[in-house]
N, C-alpha and C positions, 0 to 999 in steps of 0.2 A: 459571355463567360468563356475563359479559355479551357481547354482540356484538363490542364492542370489544376485550375481552380475548381473545376467540376469534381475531380478526383479527391482534392482536399475537402471540398464540401460533404462528399460522401463520407470520407473517413471521420469528419467531426460529427456528422449526424449519428454514425454508428457508435462513436465513442460516447455521445451523450446517453444513448440508450444502454450500453454496457455500464456506464457509471450509475445509471438508475437501477439497474440489476444489482450491482454491488451495494447500493444503499439498502436494498431490500434484503439482501443477505445479511448485511451488518446488523439489521434490526430484528432478525427472526431468530426466536429463542431456540429452535431446533437446530441450527447451525452450531458447529463446534466453535468454542471460543477462539480458537486460533483461526479458524477460516472467517469468523465475524471480524476479527482485529484486521486480517489481510484486506477484507473488503473496505473496511473504514479507511485504511491506509489509501487505498485506491481512489476513495471517494474524495479524501483530503487532497490528494494530488490533483484530481481532475478540478476541484473546486479553485485550487490555486492557479490553475492554467484558464479557468473560465473568462476572467477579464481580458486574455488576449485572443479570445476564439477568432480564428481567422484573420489574425494580423500579427501572429507571434514572429519573433526573430528565428534565425535558423536553430538556436538552442532549444528554444520553447517548442518549435515544430518537432524537433527530434524527441523531445521529452513526451509530447503528445503521442507520437507514433509508438514510442517504447511503451508507454503506458497502455496504449490500444493492444499491443501484443501481450504485455503482462497479464491483462485482464482476461484476453482470449484463452490464455494457457491456464488460468486460474479457474475458469468456469466449469471445465470438466470435472472438477473436484467434487462438485454438486452432485452429479451423476453418480459418483462412486460412493456417496451416503448410502448405506444399508437401509433400504425400506421394503415393505411388502404390502400386498393389496389390502385395502380396508375389508373388514368383515361385513357382509350384508345380511 
């Protein structure tokens, strides 16, 4: 496997995990509806790209990289949700 293929494989592996996180956010009732909708959108895009995983043309590759960046920028919103420690 070439260095480029190895880097692409790493990005695909991480994108798979990010999409799964989005799937969990989309289905969690504590997440605000706008956040859940955005997460659902990311999951739909990921699922659309899934059939070309590792074999995409340049446009699909760019779409995958863009999706990776969009999800990475989205996830900090979860940290910004106001929470407090559980009472024991």
